[in-house]
C-alpha positions as CSV (number, residue, x, y, z in Angstrom):
1,M,12.9,-5.9,23.1
2,A,16.4,-4.4,22.8
3,P,16.4,-0.7,22.1
4,I,16.7,0.3,18.4
5,V,19.3,2.9,17.5
6,A,18.5,4.8,14.3
7,A,21.6,5.6,12.3
8,G,22.2,7.6,9.1
9,R,19.1,7.7,7.0
10,L,17.3,5.1,9.1
11,R,14.7,6.9,11.1
12,K,12.2,6.2,13.9
13,S,8.5,6.9,13.4
14,P,6.9,9.6,15.5
15,Y,4.8,6.7,17.0
16,Y,7.9,4.6,17.7
17,Q,7.8,4.7,21.5
18,S,4.1,4.1,21.6
19,T,4.4,1.0,19.5
20,I,7.2,-0.3,21.7
21,D,5.1,0.4,24.8
22,A,2.2,-1.5,23.1
23,G,4.4,-4.6,22.7
24,A,5.7,-4.5,19.1
25,E,7.7,-7.7,18.8
26,S,9.8,-6.8,15.7
27,L,10.3,-4.0,13.2
28,L,11.0,-3.8,9.5
29,T,12.7,-1.1,7.5
30,Y,10.6,0.6,4.8
31,N,11.3,3.9,3.2
32,R,14.4,4.2,5.5
33,M,12.1,4.1,8.5
34,L,11.2,1.5,11.1
35,V,7.7,0.0,11.1
36,P,6.2,-2.5,13.6
37,R,5.6,-6.0,12.3
38,G,3.2,-7.5,14.8
39,Y,2.5,-7.4,18.5
40,G,2.8,-11.1,19.4
41,D,-0.5,-12.6,18.4
42,R,-1.0,-12.5,14.6
43,E,-4.3,-14.2,14.7
44,A,-5.8,-11.9,17.3
45,E,-4.6,-8.9,15.2
46,Y,-6.2,-10.4,12.1
47,W,-9.6,-10.9,13.8
48,R,-9.5,-7.5,15.4
49,L,-9.1,-6.0,11.9
50,V,-11.8,-8.1,10.4
51,N,-14.4,-7.8,13.2
52,G,-13.5,-4.7,15.2
53,V,-11.0,-1.9,15.0
54,T,-7.2,-1.6,15.0
55,M,-4.6,1.2,14.9
56,W,-1.4,1.0,12.8
57,D,1.7,3.1,12.7
58,V,2.1,3.6,9.0
59,A,4.4,6.6,9.2
60,V,6.7,4.8,6.7
61,Q,4.1,5.6,4.1
62,R,6.1,8.8,3.2
63,Q,4.8,11.7,1.2
64,V,6.5,13.2,-1.8
65,Q,5.4,16.8,-1.9
66,L,5.2,18.7,-5.2
67,K,4.8,22.4,-4.5
68,G,4.8,25.3,-6.9
69,P,3.3,26.7,-10.1
70,D,4.1,23.5,-12.1
71,A,3.0,21.1,-9.4
72,A,0.0,19.9,-11.3
73,R,2.0,19.5,-14.5
74,L,4.7,17.4,-12.7
75,A,2.0,15.3,-11.0
76,Q,0.5,14.4,-14.4
77,V,3.9,13.8,-16.1
78,L,4.6,11.3,-13.3
79,C,1.2,9.6,-13.2
80,T,-0.3,7.5,-16.0
81,R,-3.9,8.2,-14.8
82,D,-5.7,11.4,-15.9
83,L,-5.6,13.9,-13.0
84,S,-7.2,16.8,-14.8
85,A,-10.5,16.5,-13.1
86,Q,-9.1,15.8,-9.6
87,K,-10.4,18.1,-6.9
88,V,-8.7,19.6,-3.9
89,N,-9.0,17.2,-1.0
90,Q,-9.3,14.2,-3.3
91,G,-6.9,11.3,-3.6
92,K,-6.5,9.0,-6.6
93,Y,-4.8,5.6,-6.8
94,V,-2.2,5.9,-9.6
95,A,0.6,4.1,-11.4
96,I,4.0,5.7,-11.8
97,C,6.0,4.1,-14.6
98,D,9.4,4.5,-16.1
99,H,10.0,5.1,-19.8
100,R,9.6,1.3,-20.5
101,G,6.1,1.3,-19.0
102,T,7.5,-0.6,-16.0
103,L,5.6,0.0,-12.7
104,I,8.0,1.8,-10.3
105,N,5.4,2.8,-7.6
106,D,1.6,2.8,-7.1
107,P,0.9,5.7,-4.7
108,I,-2.2,7.6,-3.8
109,A,-1.9,11.1,-5.4
110,L,-3.5,13.6,-3.0
111,K,-4.4,17.0,-4.3
112,I,-3.7,19.3,-1.3
113,D,-4.2,22.6,-3.3
114,D,-4.0,23.7,-6.9
115,D,-0.3,24.1,-6.5
116,C,0.5,21.3,-4.1
117,Y,0.3,17.5,-4.4
118,W,1.4,14.6,-2.2
119,L,2.3,11.2,-3.5
120,S,1.8,8.7,-0.7
121,I,4.3,6.2,-1.8
122,G,5.3,2.6,-1.4
123,N,8.8,1.5,-0.6
124,S,11.0,3.2,-3.3
125,D,12.8,6.4,-4.0
126,I,10.1,8.4,-5.8
127,W,11.4,11.6,-4.2
128,F,14.6,11.3,-6.2
129,W,12.7,10.3,-9.4
130,A,10.3,13.3,-9.1
131,R,13.1,15.8,-8.5
132,C,15.1,14.5,-11.4
133,V,12.1,14.7,-13.7
134,A,11.3,18.2,-12.6
135,G,14.8,19.3,-13.3
136,E,15.0,17.6,-16.7
137,R,11.7,19.1,-17.7
138,G,12.6,22.6,-16.4
139,L,9.5,22.8,-14.2
140,D,9.0,25.4,-11.6
141,V,8.2,23.1,-8.6
142,E,9.9,22.2,-5.4
143,V,10.0,18.4,-4.5
144,S,10.4,17.6,-0.9
145,E,9.4,15.2,1.9
146,P,7.1,17.1,4.3
147,D,6.7,16.4,8.0
148,V,3.7,14.1,7.5
149,S,3.2,10.7,9.2
150,P,0.0,8.7,8.8
151,L,-1.7,6.7,11.6
152,A,-4.2,4.2,10.3
153,V,-7.5,3.3,12.0
154,Q,-8.9,0.2,10.3
155,G,-11.8,-2.2,10.6
156,P,-15.6,-2.1,10.6
157,K,-15.7,-0.1,13.8
158,A,-13.1,2.4,12.6
159,E,-15.7,4.9,11.5
160,D,-17.3,5.1,15.0
161,V,-13.9,5.6,16.6
162,V,-12.9,8.4,14.2
163,A,-16.3,10.0,14.3
164,S,-16.1,10.1,18.1
165,L,-12.9,12.1,17.7
166,F,-13.8,14.5,14.9
167,G,-17.5,14.5,14.5
168,D,-20.0,12.8,12.2
169,W,-18.7,14.8,9.2
170,V,-16.1,12.1,8.7
171,R,-18.9,9.6,7.9
172,D,-19.6,11.5,4.7
173,L,-16.1,11.3,3.4
174,K,-15.9,9.3,0.2
175,Y,-13.1,6.8,-0.3
176,F,-9.7,8.5,-0.9
177,W,-11.2,11.9,0.0
178,F,-9.8,13.9,3.0
179,D,-10.2,17.1,4.9
180,D,-8.3,19.2,7.5
181,A,-8.8,18.7,11.2
182,V,-7.2,19.7,14.5
183,I,-7.5,17.8,17.7
184,D,-5.9,19.0,21.0
185,G,-3.7,21.3,19.0
186,I,-2.5,18.6,16.6
187,P,-2.8,19.4,12.9
188,L,-4.1,16.6,10.7
189,K,-5.6,15.6,7.4
190,V,-8.3,12.9,7.9
191,S,-8.7,10.6,4.9
192,R,-11.0,7.7,4.3
193,S,-8.4,5.2,3.2
194,G,-6.0,2.5,4.3
195,W,-4.3,-0.7,3.2
196,S,-7.2,-3.1,4.0
197,K,-10.6,-3.9,2.6
198,Q,-12.3,-3.7,6.0
199,G,-12.8,0.1,5.9
200,G,-11.2,2.8,7.8
201,F,-9.2,6.1,7.9
202,E,-5.7,7.4,7.9
203,L,-4.8,10.4,10.1
204,Y,-2.1,12.3,8.3
205,L,-0.2,13.8,11.3
206,M,1.5,17.1,10.2
207,D,3.7,17.6,13.3
208,G,6.1,14.7,14.0
209,T,6.7,15.9,17.6
210,K,3.0,15.0,18.4
211,G,3.1,11.3,17.4
212,D,2.8,9.7,20.9
213,K,0.2,12.3,21.8
214,L,-2.0,11.4,18.8
215,W,-1.5,7.7,19.4
216,N,-2.8,8.0,22.9
217,I,-5.7,10.1,21.9
218,V,-6.8,7.5,19.3
219,K,-6.1,4.7,21.8
220,E,-8.4,6.3,24.4
221,A,-11.2,7.0,21.9
222,G,-11.0,3.4,20.7
223,R,-11.1,1.8,24.2
224,P,-14.9,1.4,24.2
225,F,-14.6,-0.4,20.9
226,D,-11.8,-2.7,22.1
227,I,-9.2,-1.1,19.8
228,G,-5.7,-2.7,19.7
229,P,-2.4,-2.2,17.9
230,G,-1.7,-4.0,14.6
231,Y,0.1,-3.5,11.3
232,P,-0.8,-3.8,7.6
233,N,-2.0,-7.4,7.8
234,P,-0.5,-9.8,5.2
235,S,-3.4,-12.3,5.6
236,E,-6.2,-9.8,5.1
237,R,-4.4,-7.9,2.3
238,T,-3.8,-11.2,0.4
239,E,-7.4,-12.4,0.8
240,S,-8.6,-8.9,-0.4
241,G,-6.4,-8.9,-3.5
242,L,-4.4,-5.8,-2.6
243,L,-1.1,-5.2,-4.5
244,N,2.1,-4.8,-2.5
245,W,4.5,-2.9,-4.7
246,G,8.0,-4.4,-4.3
247,T,6.7,-7.8,-3.4
248,D,4.2,-8.7,-6.1
249,N,6.2,-7.1,-9.0
250,D,9.7,-7.4,-10.5
251,E,11.9,-5.1,-12.5
252,N,9.8,-5.8,-15.7
253,T,6.3,-5.7,-14.4
254,N,3.8,-3.3,-16.1
255,P,0.5,-2.1,-14.5
256,F,-1.6,-4.3,-16.8
257,E,0.0,-7.4,-15.4
258,V,-1.0,-6.6,-11.8
259,R,-4.7,-5.6,-12.4
260,M,-4.2,-1.8,-12.7
261,E,-5.6,-1.4,-16.2
262,K,-8.6,0.6,-15.0
263,F,-6.2,3.2,-13.5
264,I,-4.4,3.8,-16.8
265,D,-5.5,6.4,-19.3
266,L,-3.8,5.6,-22.6
267,D,-5.1,8.8,-24.3
268,L,-2.9,11.0,-22.1
269,D,-0.4,13.3,-23.7
270,D,2.9,11.7,-24.8
271,T,4.7,13.9,-22.2
272,V,3.5,11.5,-19.5
273,I,6.4,9.2,-18.7
274,G,5.7,5.6,-19.8
275,I,2.4,6.3,-21.6
276,T,3.7,5.6,-25.1
277,A,5.3,2.3,-23.9
278,L,2.0,1.3,-22.2
279,R,0.1,1.9,-25.5
280,R,2.6,-0.4,-27.2
281,I,2.3,-3.0,-24.5
282,K,-1.5,-3.0,-24.8
283,T,-1.4,-3.2,-28.6
284,D,1.1,-6.1,-28.6
285,G,-0.8,-7.9,-25.9
286,V,0.0,-8.4,-22.2
287,K,2.1,-11.5,-21.6
288,R,1.6,-12.1,-17.9
289,H,-1.2,-11.6,-15.4
290,Q,-1.7,-11.8,-11.6
291,L,-3.8,-14.5,-10.1
292,G,-4.4,-16.0,-6.7
293,I,-3.1,-19.4,-5.7
294,M,-4.6,-21.8,-3.2
295,L,-1.9,-24.2,-1.9
296,D,-2.6,-27.7,-0.8
297,V,-1.2,-26.8,2.7
298,A,-3.7,-26.9,5.6
299,E,-1.3,-25.6,8.2
300,E,0.6,-22.3,8.5
301,D,3.9,-22.4,6.6
302,E,6.6,-20.3,8.2
303,D,8.9,-20.4,5.1
304,Q,9.4,-16.8,4.0
305,S,10.8,-17.4,0.6
306,I,9.2,-15.5,-2.2
307,W,9.3,-15.6,-6.0
308,Q,9.3,-19.4,-6.2
309,D,8.9,-21.0,-9.6
310,L,5.5,-22.2,-10.7
311,E,5.0,-25.1,-13.1
312,R,1.9,-26.4,-14.9
313,D,2.0,-29.8,-16.6
314,G,5.8,-29.8,-16.0
315,H,6.4,-26.5,-17.8
316,M,7.3,-23.3,-16.0
317,V,4.5,-20.7,-16.3
318,G,5.7,-18.0,-13.8
319,H,6.2,-17.4,-10.1
320,M,4.4,-17.4,-6.8
321,T,5.3,-13.9,-5.5
322,H,4.3,-14.3,-1.9
323,K,2.0,-16.3,0.4
324,A,0.2,-15.9,3.6
325,W,-2.0,-18.0,5.9
326,S,-5.7,-17.3,5.5
327,Y,-7.5,-17.6,8.9
328,R,-10.9,-17.7,7.2
329,L,-10.0,-20.2,4.4
330,K,-7.8,-22.3,6.7
331,R,-5.3,-22.6,3.8
332,M,-2.0,-21.1,2.6
333,I,-2.8,-18.7,-0.1
334,G,-0.8,-16.3,-2.3
335,Y,-0.3,-14.4,-5.5
336,A,1.0,-15.8,-8.8
337,L,2.5,-13.7,-11.7
338,V,2.1,-16.1,-14.6
339,S,1.8,-16.4,-18.3
340,V,-1.7,-15.4,-19.7
341,E,-1.9,-19.0,-20.9
342,A,-2.3,-20.1,-17.3
343,R,-5.9,-19.6,-16.2
344,P,-8.0,-19.8,-13.0
345,G,-8.7,-23.5,-12.2
346,D,-5.4,-24.7,-13.5
347,D,-3.5,-27.1,-11.2
348,V,0.1,-25.9,-10.6
349,Q,3.1,-26.9,-8.6
350,V,5.3,-24.6,-6.5
351,I,9.0,-25.6,-6.8
352,R,10.8,-25.1,-3.5
353,D,14.3,-26.5,-2.9
354,G,13.7,-29.3,-5.3
355,S,10.3,-30.3,-3.7
356,R,6.9,-29.6,-5.1
357,V,3.8,-28.2,-3.4
358,D,0.5,-28.5,-5.3
359,G,-1.8,-25.7,-5.7
360,T,-4.7,-24.2,-7.8
361,L,-4.8,-20.9,-9.6
362,V,-7.9,-18.8,-8.7
363,P,-9.2,-15.3,-9.4
364,L,-8.5,-12.3,-7.2
365,P,-9.7,-11.3,-4.7
366,F,-10.2,-14.6,-2.9
367,K,-13.7,-15.8,-2.3
368,I,-14.2,-15.8,1.5
């Protein structure tokens, strides 16, 4: 691979050199940082995640830190889920909306201390949004991006690997809970979390100079379990029904349309941004919903086009927002954002460059 030169606001991950040495075949930009996109054998990486253990550079999962006397107030103003009972060392999956009730990010909100929160964000400028809101509301809080870079360890054997490093206390962590740890002088927060349904942990590295060192420590601990490198796997995440903000939504998508209703608390105070709009949307009735789609394609389709029109009985009902090959179903599958009149079991057609591909709408997650 030719060397990557980071310029301007495009940054390398603390694990960059380790991923290159491990054979990363390509990189994507995400949150103005480079992230590996595979190591040359997508199917092997998939099965390693499903059956074993894999390690991912997810440093692009940046943290927006809210620090100060009004940190908790700002966190609640930004998040449309009730955070009042959240404990220190607990994370919660939340929706951040604009004033129209449009979903602008779906981070994990981590309560670091009573006066400190991290928003572990998807690919958007929530740092700017949070700072602007804090200033507009006159809140006593500093908004910053701390030196924090997650490394994910995912798969059914991940718990054994992480326990071998930190001790059996990690086995007692509940999902989205975390705690402090130090290994070989490297400060971390160990969280039971990760962008897969196969189980695992994220190690929140808190010293970016120690990225390669941490990578090698995890690699050696995982060697008895046949650990290998990977990245957030599109096949597994699609099968599992995980939302990818920025791919599965558009500029008008609200949380109800993408299966986030249980993470919305409509009785929150009106000061929470978007909550009054979400109440109105709920009262008026949600117009679209997210379903899965099984395509009548029995071989992997390399076409990367997204947001293709979907028709039912000759009438447009929405869009297919993305697709991926399912190694377990042996089919192309994807997500559809469609009118609520379209239901699971409906036959649909994907319109691509004037041609049609048949498919069937199904519930999410996919039945494996």
